C-alpha positions in Angstrom: 22.6 -8.8 26.2 19.8 -6.4 24.9 19.9 -5.1 21.4 19.0 -1.4 20.7 17.3 0.0 17.7 20.3 2.5 17.3 22.5 -0.6 17.0 20.4 -2.2 14.2 19.9 1.0 12.4 23.8 1.7 12.5 24.2 -1.6 10.6 21.7 -0.5 8.1 18.4 -2.2 9.4 15.3 -0.8 8.0 12.8 -3.2 9.7 12.1 -6.9 10.1 10.1 -9.5 8.2 9.4 -12.9 9.8 11.6 -11.8 12.6 14.7 -11.3 10.6 16.1 -7.6 10.6 16.9 -6.6 7.0 18.5 -3.6 5.3 17.2 -1.6 2.5 18.0 -4.2 -0.1 16.2 -7.0 1.8 19.4 -8.6 3.1 19.7 -9.7 6.7 21.9 -7.5 8.6 25.0 -8.9 10.2 23.9 -9.1 13.8 23.6 -12.1 16.2 19.9 -11.2 16.7 19.1 -12.7 13.3 20.7 -16.0 14.5 18.0 -16.3 17.1 15.0 -16.6 14.7 13.2 -19.9 14.8 10.7 -20.4 12.0 10.3 -19.6 8.3 13.1 -17.6 6.9 13.2 -15.1 4.1 14.7 -17.7 1.6 11.7 -20.2 2.3 9.4 -17.5 0.7 10.4 -18.6 -2.8 8.9 -22.1 -2.1 5.6 -20.8 -1.2 3.2 -20.5 -4.2 1.3 -17.4 -3.1 2.9 -15.1 -0.6 0.8 -12.2 0.8 2.3 -9.1 2.3 -0.2 -7.0 4.2 1.5 -3.8 5.7 1.0 -0.2 5.8 2.1 3.2 7.3 4.8 5.7 6.3 7.2 4.3 8.9 7.2 0.9 7.1 7.9 2.3 3.6 11.6 1.4 3.7 11.0 -2.2 4.9 8.2 -2.9 2.6 10.3 -1.7 -0.3 13.0 -4.0 0.6 10.7 -7.0 1.0 9.0 -6.3 -2.3 12.4 -5.9 -3.9 13.1 -9.5 -3.0 10.6 -10.6 -5.6 8.9 -13.2 -3.3 5.7 -11.5 -2.8 2.6 -12.3 -5.1 -0.1 -10.3 -3.5 0.5 -7.0 -1.6 -2.4 -5.3 0.5 -1.8 -1.7 1.8 -3.5 1.5 2.2 -3.6 4.3 -0.4 -1.2 6.6 1.4 1.5 3.8 1.8 1.1 2.9 -1.9 1.6 6.6 -3.0 4.6 6.8 -0.8 6.1 3.6 -2.3 5.5 4.9 -5.9 6.8 8.4 -5.0 10.2 7.4 -3.5 12.9 6.3 -5.8 14.0 2.8 -5.1 17.6 2.2 -4.0 
């Protein structure tokens, strides 16, 4: 069965990282789509000595904030507008 964006948004999804759909706190949403991911997982990031996140764009601010909040990112590369948006919006 196909999964719709509306379905994932209704569950609190703000975007995906490494193929896992996450909510605003960086937790995987409770949906079967997250069981289909093959590869490195969010919890694996803690074992990597230097994790680099390169992302930008106003539409990605919620998911960037969620990923940064997990505390696994060592280096963050973005554009000025996205950085300003991240600093301007209150964290959840």
